[in-house]
N, CA and C atoms as a LAMMPS dump frame, in Angstrom:
ITEM: TIMESTEP
0
ITEM: NUMBER OF ATOMS
540
ITEM: BOX BOUNDS ff ff ff
-5.0000000000000000e+02 5.0000000000000000e+02
-5.0000000000000000e+02 5.0000000000000000e+02
-5.0000000000000000e+02 5.0000000000000000e+02
ITEM: ATOMS id mol type element x y z
1 1 1 N 0.42 -2.428 -9.667
2 1 2 C -1.011 -2.504 -9.735
3 1 3 C -1.569 -1.246 -9.105
4 2 1 N -2.238 -0.451 -9.843
5 2 2 C -2.978 0.623 -9.217
6 2 3 C -2.528 2.014 -9.523
7 3 1 N -2.651 2.846 -8.531
8 3 2 C -2.405 4.259 -8.657
9 3 3 C -3.73 4.973 -8.814
10 4 1 N -3.677 6.178 -9.246
11 4 2 C -4.841 6.983 -9.561
12 4 3 C -5.562 7.491 -8.333
13 5 1 N -5.063 8.579 -7.791
14 5 2 C -5.739 9.231 -6.674
15 5 3 C -6.544 10.378 -7.233
16 6 1 N -7.806 10.253 -7.144
17 6 2 C -8.689 11.331 -7.547
18 6 3 C -10.037 11.002 -6.947
19 7 1 N -10.115 11.152 -5.651
20 7 2 C -11.232 10.679 -4.843
21 7 3 C -12.613 11.069 -5.309
22 8 1 N -12.787 12.244 -5.907
23 8 2 C -14.128 12.649 -6.291
24 8 3 C -14.536 12.103 -7.651
25 9 1 N -13.59 11.635 -8.443
26 9 2 C -13.911 11.281 -9.817
27 9 3 C -13.577 9.849 -10.189
28 10 1 N -12.769 9.176 -9.434
29 10 2 C -12.289 7.874 -9.857
30 10 3 C -12.567 6.837 -8.785
31 11 1 N -13.539 6.007 -9.024
32 11 2 C -13.865 4.969 -8.069
33 11 3 C -13.59 3.581 -8.644
34 12 1 N -12.511 3.463 -9.421
35 12 2 C -12.226 2.209 -10.122
36 12 3 C -11.955 1.046 -9.174
37 13 1 N -11.36 1.316 -8.004
38 13 2 C -11.067 0.228 -7.072
39 13 3 C -12.328 -0.416 -6.525
40 14 1 N -13.388 0.362 -6.39
41 14 2 C -14.621 -0.159 -5.796
42 14 3 C -15.081 -1.446 -6.488
43 15 1 N -14.855 -1.528 -7.77
44 15 2 C -15.321 -2.685 -8.538
45 15 3 C -14.517 -3.948 -8.24
46 16 1 N -13.376 -3.797 -7.577
47 16 2 C -12.545 -4.956 -7.206
48 16 3 C -12.908 -5.521 -5.837
49 17 1 N -13.619 -4.739 -5.046
50 17 2 C -13.964 -5.183 -3.696
51 17 3 C -14.807 -6.457 -3.776
52 18 1 N -14.414 -7.443 -2.981
53 18 2 C -15.109 -8.726 -2.972
54 18 3 C -14.615 -9.69 -4.04
55 19 1 N -13.687 -9.238 -4.883
56 19 2 C -13.161 -10.074 -5.963
57 19 3 C -11.666 -10.326 -5.771
58 20 1 N -11.2 -10.242 -4.521
59 20 2 C -9.776 -10.34 -4.219
60 20 3 C -9.166 -11.667 -4.683
61 21 1 N -9.885 -12.763 -4.522
62 21 2 C -9.334 -14.063 -4.916
63 21 3 C -9.118 -14.126 -6.426
64 22 1 N -10.127 -13.737 -7.204
65 22 2 C -9.997 -13.756 -8.667
66 22 3 C -8.936 -12.767 -9.151
67 23 1 N -8.923 -11.578 -8.575
68 23 2 C -7.953 -10.57 -8.977
69 23 3 C -6.531 -11.021 -8.658
70 24 1 N -6.31 -11.561 -7.477
71 24 2 C -4.963 -12.002 -7.12
72 24 3 C -4.506 -13.163 -8.004
73 25 1 N -5.416 -14.054 -8.361
74 25 2 C -5.067 -15.151 -9.275
75 25 3 C -4.667 -14.61 -10.645
76 26 1 N -5.437 -13.658 -11.15
77 26 2 C -5.119 -13.067 -12.46
78 26 3 C -3.769 -12.347 -12.418
79 27 1 N -3.483 -11.645 -11.331
80 27 2 C -2.21 -10.936 -11.221
81 27 3 C -1.031 -11.9 -11.111
82 28 1 N -1.197 -12.984 -10.383
83 28 2 C -0.132 -13.987 -10.291
84 28 3 C 0.118 -14.619 -11.664
85 29 1 N -0.938 -14.848 -12.422
86 29 2 C -0.767 -15.374 -13.786
87 29 3 C 0.04 -14.398 -14.652
88 30 1 N -0.239 -13.115 -14.534
89 30 2 C 0.514 -12.11 -15.285
90 30 3 C 1.976 -12.114 -14.849
91 31 1 N 2.219 -12.156 -13.551
92 31 2 C 3.586 -12.181 -13.026
93 31 3 C 4.341 -13.384 -13.571
94 32 1 N 3.694 -14.534 -13.564
95 32 2 C 4.316 -15.759 -14.067
96 32 3 C 4.562 -15.672 -15.575
97 33 1 N 3.555 -15.277 -16.33
98 33 2 C 3.669 -15.224 -17.79
99 33 3 C 4.671 -14.192 -18.282
100 34 1 N 4.806 -13.092 -17.558
101 34 2 C 5.708 -12.023 -17.971
102 34 3 C 7.077 -12.101 -17.3
103 35 1 N 7.257 -13.104 -16.443
104 35 2 C 8.521 -13.288 -15.731
105 35 3 C 8.87 -12.077 -14.86
106 36 1 N 7.849 -11.518 -14.219
107 36 2 C 8.059 -10.398 -13.31
108 36 3 C 8.559 -10.905 -11.966
109 37 1 N 9.067 -9.993 -11.145
110 37 2 C 9.616 -10.349 -9.833
111 37 3 C 8.64 -10.142 -8.689
112 38 1 N 7.443 -9.677 -8.959
113 38 2 C 6.466 -9.473 -7.903
114 38 3 C 5.477 -8.397 -8.275
115 39 1 N 4.884 -7.809 -7.242
116 39 2 C 3.834 -6.818 -7.464
117 39 3 C 3.936 -5.693 -6.45
118 40 1 N 3.596 -4.504 -6.9
119 40 2 C 3.488 -3.342 -6.025
120 40 3 C 2.016 -2.938 -5.996
121 41 1 N 1.46 -2.896 -4.819
122 41 2 C 0.075 -2.473 -4.66
123 41 3 C 0.093 -0.976 -4.37
124 42 1 N -0.335 -0.209 -5.347
125 42 2 C -0.304 1.254 -5.286
126 42 3 C -1.738 1.735 -5.08
127 43 1 N -2.199 1.644 -3.853
128 43 2 C -3.573 1.995 -3.512
129 43 3 C -3.6 3.412 -2.954
130 44 1 N -3.983 4.349 -3.773
131 44 2 C -4.052 5.771 -3.393
132 44 3 C -5.511 6.174 -3.384
133 45 1 N -6.248 5.657 -2.466
134 45 2 C -7.681 5.786 -2.579
135 45 3 C -8.325 5.754 -1.208
136 46 1 N -9.609 5.835 -1.177
137 46 2 C -10.372 5.874 0.069
138 46 3 C -10.374 4.513 0.748
139 47 1 N -10.176 4.53 2.05
140 47 2 C -10.247 3.3 2.831
141 47 3 C -10.798 3.559 4.222
142 48 1 N -10.978 4.84 4.589
143 48 2 C -11.43 5.158 5.948
144 48 3 C -12.118 6.522 5.976
145 49 1 N -13.199 6.664 5.194
146 49 2 C -13.863 7.967 5.132
147 49 3 C -14.633 8.275 6.413
148 50 1 N -14.891 7.271 7.23
149 50 2 C -15.553 7.524 8.513
150 50 3 C -14.551 7.98 9.572
151 51 1 N -13.258 7.815 9.303
152 51 2 C -12.215 8.154 10.271
153 51 3 C -11.266 9.197 9.752
154 52 1 N -10.027 8.803 9.51
155 52 2 C -8.972 9.759 9.173
156 52 3 C -9.131 10.411 7.8
157 53 1 N -9.965 9.867 6.932
158 53 2 C -10.176 10.487 5.624
159 53 3 C -11.493 11.257 5.54
160 54 1 N -12.104 11.483 6.659
161 54 2 C -13.387 12.191 6.717
162 54 3 C -13.304 13.528 5.991
163 55 1 N -14.224 13.737 5.069
164 55 2 C -14.278 14.993 4.338
165 55 3 C -13.281 15.135 3.213
166 56 1 N -12.403 14.141 3.019
167 56 2 C -11.368 14.254 1.99
168 56 3 C -11.591 13.304 0.827
169 57 1 N -12.663 12.566 0.83
170 57 2 C -12.746 11.49 -0.138
171 57 3 C -14.183 11.247 -0.575
172 58 1 N -14.635 12.029 -1.519
173 58 2 C -15.992 11.842 -2.022
174 58 3 C -16.121 10.559 -2.827
175 59 1 N -17.26 9.945 -2.767
176 59 2 C -17.506 8.701 -3.497
177 59 3 C -18.675 8.887 -4.456
178 60 1 N -18.543 8.382 -5.663
179 60 2 C -19.646 8.421 -6.621
180 60 3 C -20.513 7.189 -6.507
181 61 1 N -19.94 6.074 -6.082
182 61 2 C -20.68 4.818 -6.099
183 61 3 C -20.804 4.255 -4.688
184 62 1 N -21.734 4.756 -3.942
185 62 2 C -21.886 4.313 -2.557
186 62 3 C -22.476 2.912 -2.447
187 63 1 N -22.977 2.374 -3.54
188 63 2 C -23.479 0.992 -3.47
189 63 3 C -22.328 -0.008 -3.444
190 64 1 N -21.158 0.357 -3.961
191 64 2 C -20.007 -0.537 -3.96
192 64 3 C -19.041 -0.248 -2.819
193 65 1 N -18.883 1.02 -2.477
194 65 2 C -17.878 1.408 -1.497
195 65 3 C -18.377 1.293 -0.064
196 66 1 N -17.501 0.784 0.786
197 66 2 C -17.64 0.924 2.234
198 66 3 C -16.234 0.87 2.8
199 67 1 N -16.031 1.488 3.948
200 67 2 C -14.718 1.425 4.587
201 67 3 C -14.311 -0.024 4.817
202 68 1 N -15.241 -0.83 5.272
203 68 2 C -14.937 -2.239 5.547
204 68 3 C -14.495 -2.954 4.279
205 69 1 N -15.188 -2.725 3.166
206 69 2 C -14.823 -3.377 1.903
207 69 3 C -13.436 -2.934 1.453
208 70 1 N -13.119 -1.649 1.583
209 70 2 C -11.805 -1.144 1.17
210 70 3 C -10.706 -1.717 2.054
211 71 1 N -10.93 -1.746 3.351
212 71 2 C -9.927 -2.269 4.274
213 71 3 C -9.739 -3.774 4.081
214 72 1 N -10.825 -4.483 3.844
215 72 2 C -10.732 -5.92 3.565
216 72 3 C -9.955 -6.156 2.278
217 73 1 N -10.203 -5.328 1.27
218 73 2 C -9.484 -5.44 0.005
219 73 3 C -7.98 -5.3 0.219
220 74 1 N -7.56 -4.251 0.917
221 74 2 C -6.128 -4.035 1.166
222 74 3 C -5.511 -5.2 1.931
223 75 1 N -6.171 -5.638 2.964
224 75 2 C -5.672 -6.752 3.772
225 75 3 C -5.604 -8.041 2.961
226 76 1 N -6.709 -8.379 2.321
227 76 2 C -6.784 -9.662 1.623
228 76 3 C -5.9 -9.713 0.384
229 77 1 N -5.801 -8.609 -0.353
230 77 2 C -4.926 -8.613 -1.526
231 77 3 C -3.475 -8.821 -1.119
232 78 1 N -3.061 -8.196 -0.03
233 78 2 C -1.687 -8.369 0.44
234 78 3 C -1.439 -9.819 0.834
235 79 1 N -2.344 -10.378 1.606
236 79 2 C -2.212 -11.761 2.055
237 79 3 C -2.278 -12.757 0.895
238 80 1 N -3.257 -12.574 0.028
239 80 2 C -3.419 -13.494 -1.105
240 80 3 C -2.24 -13.431 -2.072
241 81 1 N -1.733 -12.231 -2.311
242 81 2 C -0.587 -12.119 -3.217
243 81 3 C 0.617 -12.854 -2.629
244 82 1 N 0.86 -12.699 -1.353
245 82 2 C 1.993 -13.406 -0.73
246 82 3 C 1.786 -14.914 -0.822
247 83 1 N 0.624 -15.4 -0.439
248 83 2 C 0.351 -16.836 -0.457
249 83 3 C 0.473 -17.408 -1.863
250 84 1 N -0.117 -16.742 -2.827
251 84 2 C -0.12 -17.253 -4.202
252 84 3 C 1.252 -17.116 -4.865
253 85 1 N 1.987 -16.06 -4.545
254 85 2 C 3.335 -15.938 -5.114
255 85 3 C 4.29 -16.959 -4.489
256 86 1 N 4.127 -17.253 -3.215
257 86 2 C 4.939 -18.313 -2.604
258 86 3 C 4.636 -19.668 -3.243
259 87 1 N 3.368 -19.927 -3.521
260 87 2 C 2.983 -21.182 -4.182
261 87 3 C 3.538 -21.229 -5.604
262 88 1 N 3.49 -20.105 -6.303
263 88 2 C 4.055 -20.045 -7.656
264 88 3 C 5.546 -20.343 -7.618
265 89 1 N 6.247 -19.76 -6.663
266 89 2 C 7.684 -19.988 -6.554
267 89 3 C 7.987 -21.464 -6.303
268 90 1 N 7.189 -22.097 -5.462
269 90 2 C 7.392 -23.521 -5.176
270 90 3 C 7.158 -24.376 -6.418
271 91 1 N 6.264 -23.918 -7.298
272 91 2 C 5.95 -24.728 -8.483
273 91 3 C 6.838 -24.434 -9.678
274 92 1 N 7.391 -23.214 -9.774
275 92 2 C 8.153 -22.886 -10.98
276 92 3 C 9.654 -22.713 -10.75
277 93 1 N 10.101 -22.838 -9.506
278 93 2 C 11.528 -22.755 -9.224
279 93 3 C 12.135 -21.375 -9.356
280 94 1 N 11.332 -20.338 -9.252
281 94 2 C 11.843 -18.96 -9.282
282 94 3 C 13.026 -18.869 -8.323
283 95 1 N 14.173 -18.355 -8.811
284 95 2 C 15.402 -18.42 -8.014
285 95 3 C 16.082 -17.071 -7.788
286 96 1 N 15.305 -15.994 -7.804
287 96 2 C 15.888 -14.662 -7.575
288 96 3 C 15.426 -14.106 -6.223
289 97 1 N 15.409 -14.927 -5.205
290 97 2 C 14.817 -14.534 -3.931
291 97 3 C 13.338 -14.833 -3.984
292 98 1 N 12.596 -14.381 -2.994
293 98 2 C 11.151 -14.632 -3.08
294 98 3 C 10.501 -13.552 -3.927
295 99 1 N 9.375 -13.898 -4.535
296 99 2 C 8.607 -12.899 -5.262
297 99 3 C 8.274 -11.76 -4.301
298 100 1 N 8.365 -10.544 -4.779
299 100 2 C 8.152 -9.386 -3.914
300 100 3 C 6.704 -8.93 -3.901
301 101 1 N 6.257 -8.579 -2.718
302 101 2 C 4.971 -7.915 -2.526
303 101 3 C 5.288 -6.603 -1.808
304 102 1 N 4.934 -5.493 -2.45
305 102 2 C 5.205 -4.178 -1.878
306 102 3 C 3.93 -3.333 -1.916
307 103 1 N 3.95 -2.259 -1.173
308 103 2 C 2.881 -1.249 -1.216
309 103 3 C 3.541 0.102 -1.435
310 104 1 N 2.827 1.011 -2.103
311 104 2 C 3.308 2.379 -2.323
312 104 3 C 2.214 3.375 -1.933
313 105 1 N 1.883 3.432 -0.647
314 105 2 C 0.806 4.328 -0.217
315 105 3 C 1.257 5.776 -0.074
316 106 1 N 0.29 6.663 -0.035
317 106 2 C 0.549 8.07 0.244
318 106 3 C 1.076 8.18 1.668
319 107 1 N 1.951 9.148 1.915
320 107 2 C 2.504 9.275 3.26
321 107 3 C 1.434 9.567 4.31
322 108 1 N 0.402 10.297 3.952
323 108 2 C -0.662 10.587 4.919
324 108 3 C -1.392 9.332 5.362
325 109 1 N -1.336 8.284 4.555
326 109 2 C -1.994 7.026 4.899
327 109 3 C -1.126 6.146 5.788
328 110 1 N 0.064 6.618 6.125
329 110 2 C 0.992 5.815 6.918
330 110 3 C 1.251 6.385 8.306
331 111 1 N 0.454 7.347 8.698
332 111 2 C 0.561 7.833 10.065
333 111 3 C 0.063 6.725 10.994
334 112 1 N 0.654 6.583 12.168
335 112 2 C 0.314 5.458 13.051
336 112 3 C -1.155 5.344 13.443
337 113 1 N -1.943 6.41 13.331
338 113 2 C -3.348 6.329 13.709
339 113 3 C -4.263 5.957 12.552
340 114 1 N -3.702 5.58 11.397
341 114 2 C -4.537 5.251 10.239
342 114 3 C -4.79 3.762 10.13
343 115 1 N -5.9 3.431 9.486
344 115 2 C -6.237 2.027 9.243
345 115 3 C -5.226 1.379 8.302
346 116 1 N -4.707 2.15 7.33
347 116 2 C -3.729 1.584 6.392
348 116 3 C -2.476 1.142 7.154
349 117 1 N -1.985 1.988 8.064
350 117 2 C -0.841 1.627 8.899
351 117 3 C -1.141 0.324 9.646
352 118 1 N -2.318 0.248 10.234
353 118 2 C -2.719 -0.94 10.993
354 118 3 C -2.752 -2.184 10.106
355 119 1 N -3.328 -2.049 8.924
356 119 2 C -3.405 -3.182 7.996
357 119 3 C -2.002 -3.649 7.615
358 120 1 N -1.135 -2.702 7.24
359 120 2 C 0.222 -3.077 6.844
360 120 3 C 1.007 -3.669 8.015
361 121 1 N 0.812 -3.136 9.196
362 121 2 C 1.489 -3.704 10.367
363 121 3 C 1.052 -5.154 10.583
364 122 1 N -0.239 -5.408 10.438
365 122 2 C -0.743 -6.774 10.607
366 122 3 C -0.291 -7.704 9.492
367 123 1 N 0.054 -7.165 8.327
368 123 2 C 0.476 -7.966 7.171
369 123 3 C 1.978 -7.848 6.94
370 124 1 N 2.736 -7.333 7.893
371 124 2 C 4.156 -7.048 7.677
372 124 3 C 4.946 -8.259 7.201
373 125 1 N 4.607 -9.45 7.642
374 125 2 C 5.335 -10.652 7.201
375 125 3 C 5.11 -10.935 5.716
376 126 1 N 4.016 -10.428 5.165
377 126 2 C 3.703 -10.636 3.751
378 126 3 C 4.426 -9.645 2.847
379 127 1 N 4.942 -8.573 3.435
380 127 2 C 5.552 -7.496 2.658
381 127 3 C 7.064 -7.626 2.594
382 128 1 N 7.609 -7.313 1.436
383 128 2 C 9.067 -7.276 1.291
384 128 3 C 9.608 -5.888 1.578
385 129 1 N 8.893 -4.883 1.139
386 129 2 C 9.23 -3.517 1.514
387 129 3 C 8.086 -2.589 1.183
388 130 1 N 8.233 -1.373 1.655
389 130 2 C 7.225 -0.341 1.508
390 130 3 C 7.861 0.838 0.798
391 131 1 N 7.147 1.41 -0.161
392 131 2 C 7.641 2.564 -0.906
393 131 3 C 6.689 3.741 -0.696
394 132 1 N 6.75 4.381 0.473
395 132 2 C 5.823 5.48 0.753
396 132 3 C 6.01 6.632 -0.227
397 133 1 N 4.909 7.228 -0.597
398 133 2 C 4.969 8.391 -1.48
399 133 3 C 5.174 9.632 -0.627
400 134 1 N 6.387 9.779 -0.126
401 134 2 C 6.731 10.918 0.717
402 134 3 C 6.582 12.241 -0.027
403 135 1 N 6.609 12.208 -1.334
404 135 2 C 6.599 13.418 -2.142
405 135 3 C 5.198 13.941 -2.412
406 136 1 N 4.155 13.219 -2.075
407 136 2 C 2.797 13.633 -2.419
408 136 3 C 2.028 14.316 -1.298
409 137 1 N 2.453 14.157 -0.08
410 137 2 C 1.579 14.584 0.998
411 137 3 C 2.223 15.465 2.038
412 138 1 N 2.248 14.971 3.267
413 138 2 C 2.604 15.806 4.408
414 138 3 C 4.096 15.975 4.619
415 139 1 N 4.931 15.13 4.057
416 139 2 C 6.35 15.176 4.409
417 139 3 C 7.196 16.054 3.496
418 140 1 N 7.092 15.907 2.192
419 140 2 C 7.871 16.68 1.217
420 140 3 C 9.365 16.69 1.55
421 141 1 N 10.044 15.546 1.514
422 141 2 C 11.449 15.481 1.908
423 141 3 C 12.392 16.265 1.011
424 142 1 N 11.965 16.667 -0.172
425 142 2 C 12.843 17.455 -1.035
426 142 3 C 13.234 18.763 -0.349
427 143 1 N 12.409 19.221 0.576
428 143 2 C 12.727 20.432 1.339
429 143 3 C 13.727 20.126 2.455
430 144 1 N 14.017 18.872 2.68
431 144 2 C 14.923 18.426 3.727
432 144 3 C 14.265 17.323 4.534
433 145 1 N 14.959 16.222 4.717
434 145 2 C 14.31 15.088 5.373
435 145 3 C 14.004 15.344 6.843
436 146 1 N 14.651 16.339 7.429
437 146 2 C 14.364 16.697 8.822
438 146 3 C 13.316 17.809 8.926
439 147 1 N 12.924 18.374 7.768
440 147 2 C 11.979 19.487 7.762
441 147 3 C 10.542 18.984 7.797
442 148 1 N 9.702 19.695 8.501
443 148 2 C 8.271 19.411 8.538
444 148 3 C 7.599 20.222 7.443
445 149 1 N 6.597 19.674 6.813
446 149 2 C 5.858 20.366 5.756
447 149 3 C 4.42 20.547 6.226
448 150 1 N 3.933 21.731 6.243
449 150 2 C 2.556 22.055 6.622
450 150 3 C 2.161 21.454 7.967
451 151 1 N 3.081 21.451 8.918
452 151 2 C 2.779 20.96 10.253
453 151 3 C 2.776 19.455 10.402
454 152 1 N 3.085 18.739 9.33
455 152 2 C 3.119 17.284 9.403
456 152 3 C 4.464 16.793 9.909
457 153 1 N 4.616 15.494 10.015
458 153 2 C 5.901 14.946 10.46
459 153 3 C 6.957 15.099 9.373
460 154 1 N 8.207 15.141 9.766
461 154 2 C 9.286 15.162 8.775
462 154 3 C 9.407 13.772 8.165
463 155 1 N 10.062 13.705 7.01
464 155 2 C 10.281 12.403 6.369
465 155 3 C 11.124 11.507 7.275
466 156 1 N 12.081 12.091 7.977
467 156 2 C 12.925 11.3 8.879
468 156 3 C 12.1 10.708 10.019
469 157 1 N 11.197 11.492 10.574
470 157 2 C 10.33 11.004 11.647
471 157 3 C 9.432 9.883 11.138
472 158 1 N 8.86 10.095 9.966
473 158 2 C 7.961 9.091 9.407
474 158 3 C 8.741 7.824 9.04
475 159 1 N 9.932 7.968 8.47
476 159 2 C 10.766 6.816 8.146
477 159 3 C 11.052 6.01 9.42
478 160 1 N 11.374 6.705 10.504
479 160 2 C 11.627 6.024 11.771
480 160 3 C 10.403 5.294 12.278
481 161 1 N 9.251 5.916 12.172
482 161 2 C 8.01 5.284 12.609
483 161 3 C 7.717 4.025 11.806
484 162 1 N 7.875 4.125 10.493
485 162 2 C 7.613 2.961 9.64
486 162 3 C 8.622 1.852 9.903
487 163 1 N 9.887 2.217 9.994
488 163 2 C 10.944 1.225 10.23
489 163 3 C 10.784 0.536 11.574
490 164 1 N 10.509 1.325 12.597
491 164 2 C 10.502 0.789 13.956
492 164 3 C 9.143 0.292 14.419
493 165 1 N 8.084 0.997 14.059
494 165 2 C 6.757 0.645 14.566
495 165 3 C 5.986 -0.264 13.624
496 166 1 N 6.006 0.059 12.332
497 166 2 C 5.277 -0.784 11.392
498 166 3 C 6.028 -2.091 11.149
499 167 1 N 7.344 -2.016 10.973
500 167 2 C 8.131 -3.203 10.645
501 167 3 C 8.994 -3.721 11.792
502 168 1 N 8.739 -3.304 13.009
503 168 2 C 9.462 -3.839 14.168
504 168 3 C 10.981 -3.771 13.995
505 169 1 N 11.496 -2.578 13.745
506 169 2 C 12.931 -2.29 13.638
507 169 3 C 13.603 -2.942 12.433
508 170 1 N 12.98 -2.778 11.271
509 170 2 C 13.561 -3.263 10.018
510 170 3 C 13.609 -2.11 9.004
511 171 1 N 14.584 -1.198 9.13
512 171 2 C 14.635 -0.055 8.215
513 171 3 C 14.865 -0.454 6.76
514 172 1 N 15.415 -1.618 6.51
515 172 2 C 15.641 -2.084 5.143
516 172 3 C 14.335 -2.359 4.398
517 173 1 N 13.211 -2.329 5.094
518 173 2 C 11.923 -2.578 4.452
519 173 3 C 11.198 -1.295 4.04
520 174 1 N 11.842 -0.128 4.235
521 174 2 C 11.202 1.149 3.904
522 174 3 C 12.087 1.905 2.927
523 175 1 N 11.508 2.281 1.795
524 175 2 C 12.222 3.07 0.793
525 175 3 C 11.942 4.547 1.029
526 176 1 N 12.964 5.377 0.904
527 176 2 C 12.792 6.823 1.044
528 176 3 C 12.968 7.449 -0.331
529 177 1 N 11.876 7.846 -0.936
530 177 2 C 11.902 8.436 -2.28
531 177 3 C 11.894 9.947 -2.163
532 178 1 N 12.804 10.594 -2.87
533 178 2 C 12.946 12.048 -2.8
534 178 3 C 12.53 12.709 -4.108
535 179 1 N 11.444 12.251 -4.714
536 179 2 C 10.963 12.869 -5.941
537 179 3 C 10.523 14.302 -5.675
538 180 1 N 10.68 15.148 -6.66
539 180 2 C 10.273 16.548 -6.537
540 180 3 C 8.984 16.76 -7.261
């Protein structure tokens, strides 16, 4: 579900804010009807323009967007997807483990001082794993997982932070993608 990072031109997520219950129900119906194993929330968008995204995320529709609405959306969609997928599993006998709920955020959104990190940490029990987009932002592990890119943390440092701090020492919940 999602994708599309283009902060100045694409405000498609804004229209979902406040509709988390209906959206999560529709997505669970799709998962059930298509026999999928879960959902990946690929939110590459504005969620904290008053804080860590200041100056990096222009909005066209200020009547729909607010940091609070975006943060509530991320939190509630994660929680609702877990709750509704668990209920679906109880009703349909899905037997391939539990339905998966994952996120694929940009690496810059996973620094410990970001709201996204905080939201995911608070929802960690709802998540099966995290697929950070290490290749899009500050880490660039293709240059070497121990190498820093543009003064940011190395992929190894960030992987350790996510494994140990976000998921309380569960490295199996963090995927390290080395796309070029």
